[in-house]
N, C-alpha and C positions, 0 to 999 in steps of 0.2 A: 503497500501499501503506499509504502514511505519514499519509493520510485519513480512516481508519478509527478510528486511533486517539487521532487529532487533536478530530476527530465526534466518539465516546466522553466525551475531556475534556470538552469544551463541556458537551452532558447533564448529567451528573456534577455541576458544575458553576450550572448555572442549576437543577439541582430543591434541589441543596445549603438553600436559600435557605426554600425552602416544607417542606421534612424541619423543618431547627430551629424553621422559627416551629410546630409542631406540637404543642400542647397536649392531654393529655388530662385533661378535666373529670369522669371520675366520679365520684356522690358520692349525695347524699343530701338535694331540700329538705322542708323545714317548711315548713307552714301551716295555713290553715284557708279547711277546704272551704265553700260553702255554695250544692252543686247541685243543682239541685231535675228531680225526676223528673216526668216529662205522661206517661201510659200513654195510649195514641191506641186500643189493641186489645190481644187478646190477645200479637199480636206484632210491636208496634210501640211504638217509647217513645220521646221525646224529651228529653236533659236536657239541662237549662241548667247548662252548668259556670260557677263562678266559686269560682281557688281564688288568697287573697291572702298569698302569700310572704312568711318572717319568715326568715328564711334557710337554708342550705346548708352542708353539712362536705362533705370530701373526702375523700382518702388524699393529693394530690396539693400539695405546698406551695406550686404554681406554680400551682394552680388558680385565674383570676383572677374566676369565677364564684360565689367562696364565699361574693363579698359582696353577693350577689344579693339583691334585697329589692322584692317590688311586685304586681300583679292579672297574672292571669292569666283567663282567658275565654276561650265558646263553644261551641260546643253540641257533643252528640252521639243518633247515631242509629244506634237496634237495632232492624233487620229482623229477622226470622225468626233469632233471634240475630248475623244479621252485624253487626258496629262500624265503624262511618265517621263520617266527623266530623272537628272541628278549631277552632280559633283562633291565639289568639296571646298575648302577655304582654306585659309592657311592664317591663322590671326596672330600678332603680339601684346601683350599685356603689358602694364605698366611696366612688371620690372624685366622687360623685355627678354621675358621666357617666352614661346609661342608653341598650340592648342593649334590642333587637326581639327576640322568639322564636317562631319559627309551631312549630303543635305538630297533627298530625293523630294522629285515634284508629286503630286497625287492631284491632284483638284485645280479649278483657278473659279474665283471669284465671281458675281454677275457686274463689277468695275475691271474685271482683268487680272489682278493683284495672282499672283503664283501661291500656293500653297503644299507643303507636306512635312514632312518630317526633317527633325537630322538628330546628329548624334555628333556628342566626341568622339575621336579614336585617340587617342595619345597626345604626344608635345613632347615639351621637355619640361624640363623644373616641375614642377607644381603638375603638371601639365599629364605627365609621364603615365601617371597613373589613373586618370579624371576619367569618369566614363559618368554617363548619362543623356542624356537627348530630351525631347518635345515635339512641339508644334511649332510651326511659321508662316507669317501672309506678310506676302513682298507684294511690292509694286511701288506706284506713283501715289501721295499722299494727296489729300482733298487743297495743298496750297501746290502741288506740284511735283515735290520735295520723292526724292525714293526712301522708302523706312520696311522695314523689318519687321514686324509685328512678331514675338515670340516668347514661346508660353513652354518650361518644361523646369524642368532636377537635374543639379549633378552632384556628384558626389566625389569629394574631394578628399583621396585617404592620409 
């Protein structure tokens, strides 16, 4: 009978560091996009996607991604209204350490903003063992600037 409470206690203690390391990184990235749409037919378009991010802002003061700057690149395929594709971002943070983020497009909003998922795949320094991800919504905002609305969490071991 005492095995169950001890096992439960051990599992809770093992899970605690993973929970404590989770950081909300929701926010908005700002940058300049130089995307090139290459129509092939009425139902087929390939987009060469290239964005240079100049910064991110978010509500969480502990968000280590707010100092990210750098390029994102890849391609998006729109075939008969279905969106697919992906690419990578190579960000440098305020400490000079780098993080690589992969992204995958899976939709488009009515306003023409690209939507999809993102995931940290590694980097240097504190980013070498970081992991996590979430969703993004990227495109031109109401003021004509390029924004990327990001939601998600990361773990910093």
